C-alpha positions in Angstrom: -44.8 12.0 67.4 -44.6 8.4 66.5 -45.0 7.3 62.9 -47.8 5.1 62.0 -47.0 1.4 61.5 -49.0 -1.4 60.1 -49.0 -5.0 61.0 -48.0 -7.2 58.1 -48.1 -11.0 57.9 -45.3 -12.5 55.9 -44.5 -16.1 55.0 -40.9 -17.0 54.2 -38.6 -20.0 54.5 -37.4 -21.2 57.9 -33.7 -20.9 57.0 -34.3 -17.2 56.1 -36.1 -16.6 59.3 -33.3 -18.2 61.3 -30.7 -16.1 59.5 -32.6 -13.0 60.2 -33.2 -13.9 63.8 -29.4 -14.5 64.2 -28.6 -11.2 62.6 -31.1 -9.4 64.8 -29.6 -11.1 67.9 -26.1 -10.3 66.9 -27.0 -6.6 66.4 -29.2 -6.5 69.6 -32.4 -5.7 67.6 -35.8 -7.3 67.5 -36.7 -9.3 64.4 -39.1 -6.6 63.4 -36.4 -3.9 63.7 -34.0 -6.1 61.7 -36.6 -6.6 58.9 -37.5 -2.9 58.8 -33.8 -1.8 58.7 -33.0 -4.3 55.9 -36.1 -3.2 53.9 -35.1 0.5 54.3 -31.6 -0.2 53.2 -32.8 -2.1 50.2 -35.1 0.7 49.1 -32.4 3.3 49.7 -30.0 1.3 47.6 -32.6 0.8 44.9 -33.2 4.5 44.8 -29.4 5.2 44.5 -29.0 2.5 41.8 -31.8 4.0 39.7 -30.7 7.7 40.1 -28.6 9.1 37.3 -25.2 10.1 38.4 -23.9 13.6 37.7 -20.3 14.2 36.8 -19.1 17.7 37.1 -16.1 18.8 35.0 -14.8 22.3 35.5 -15.7 24.5 32.5 -18.1 21.9 31.0 -21.8 21.2 31.4 -22.9 18.4 33.8 -22.8 15.0 32.3 -25.5 12.5 33.4 -24.2 8.9 33.5 -26.3 5.8 33.5 -26.4 4.0 36.9 -23.6 1.5 37.2 -22.6 -1.1 39.6 -22.6 0.1 43.2 -19.9 -1.1 45.7 -21.5 -2.9 48.6 -19.0 -2.7 51.4 -18.9 -3.6 55.1 -22.1 -2.8 57.1 -20.3 0.1 58.9 -19.3 1.6 55.5 -22.9 1.4 54.3 -24.1 3.2 57.5 -21.4 5.8 57.1 -22.4 6.4 53.4 -26.1 6.6 54.3 -25.4 9.1 57.1 -23.2 11.2 54.8 -25.9 11.3 52.1 -28.4 12.7 54.7 -26.1 15.6 55.7 -26.7 19.1 54.4 -24.2 20.2 51.7 -22.2 22.5 53.9 -21.6 19.7 56.5 -20.6 17.3 53.7 -18.0 19.8 52.5 -16.7 20.4 56.0 -16.4 16.6 56.7 -14.6 16.1 53.4 -12.2 18.9 54.2 -11.5 17.4 57.6 -10.7 13.9 56.3 -8.8 15.0 53.2 -6.3 17.0 55.3 
């Protein structure tokens, strides 16, 4: 089933539009798809920046750290991180075991 979408008029500078159009063309996406992807990434990053980080130390209670600076890497790295975060815990563990050996 398709998700509902809404039409939204937006005004922004020509140079920004041109940069987005170039990026969309380079990634073989429509301008709409480019904008939606970038907005989703921005919101995902915002959620991750705002979420408290949990540090687990064997034999000690969980320590909640304040959000800190987040490394923004290459686009492929970001996609890999986002895909990893969506995996169920058992698949995350299996993937980590695979790449650590």
